[in-house]
N, C-alpha and C positions, 0 to 999 in steps of 0.2 A: 680506580677501585675505591668505592666508598666502603669504610671501615667503621664499625661500632661495637661495643660491648654487648654480649648476647644475654639471654635471660637468666643464666646462672650467675651473672655477675662475674664469672670466671672465664668464660668462653669470648672469642671473638667471631663476629659475623662481617660479611662483605657481599658486595655485589658490584658487577662492573656496569659502566656507563660510558658511551661514546659521546664526545663532544665536539662541536664543530672546528676547534682549534686549540692551541695551547694556552694554558691558564697560568697566571703568576701568583694569584692571591685567592684565598678561600671565598672572599666577597664576591668573585667574579662567578662562583659556581652556584647552580640552582639547588634548593632544598629538593629532597627526594623522599619517598615513603616506602614503608614496607609493612607486610602483614604481621604484627605484633603478637597475634594469637597462636602463630605457628612457633614462635621463640619463647612463649611464656611471659610475654611482656605486655600483653594486652587482652581484655576479654574478647571473646568470639563476636559478642554484640556490638563492639565497638573497638576493632583491631587495627586500625590505622595508626602507625606511628612515623613521625616526620623526622627525617635526618637533617641537622644543620650542620654544614661543613665548617670545621674550625681551624684545621691547619692542613697543609699540603706538604708532600715530601716526594722527591723523584723516585720513581719505581726502580729499584736495584735490580729487578728480575727480568722486566719487560724492556726497560730502558727507553731511550728515545723520549717522546713527549710523554709517555704515561706517567701518572701521578698515583700516590696513594694519598687518600682523603681521610683524614681522622674525623669522625663526626659526633655529635652529642644527639641523643634521642629525646623527642618531646611528643607531648599528645597533641591532636590538631589544634587544641585550645592554646597551645603555647607553654604547658607545663611540662618540667622535666619528668621523665618516667623514673622509677626507683632506681634502676641500674645506671643512671645517668650520674655519676659520681663527680664527673668533670665540672658540672654546672655549679655545685657547691664548692669545689677547689678552687673554680675561676673568682667565684665571690670573695673569698677568703684571701687569695694571692693579689687580687686587685686593689685591696684595701691599702691605702697609703702608707700606714704605719707598717704592713707586712712587706709592701714592696720595697720600702727603704731598707729592709734587713739585708746584710750580705749573705750570699749563699755560700754553704760550705759543702764539699763533695768528698766523700772518701771512698778508696778503693777496697773492695772486698773479694778476696781470692776464696774459691771453693775447688775442692778437690774430691776425686772419687777413686778410691784404691779398688783395682780390679785383681781378681784371682789369676795367677800365672797362666794356667793351663786352659781355662774356659772363658777367659775374657768377660767375667761376670763380677758385679760389685761384691766385695768381701762384706759378709754379714747379711 
């Protein structure tokens, strides 16, 4: 399942592809395309957007050899489209001075209080 950021920058898009066998690295996957005019990511006169596979994960829903393919989206000329934020982030995080930094992670807990009788959030 090829997955990418949609036209709003907040939604996810995907489409499925059948491959001849198991894949272990994104470099083994073909680039693919979609009509960016239908997602608001390209003009109708030049609507092709190219998906570049970046990372793969085992599909927890379909299991087996199925994978989820996280993709970046580019114009046919190889320019990142505006919703391709991962392209800029990859440039930053691959900088040697940034890569040398120690990553810190913090746990954030969120709660929702529900009304007792109707199971609907308070407020």
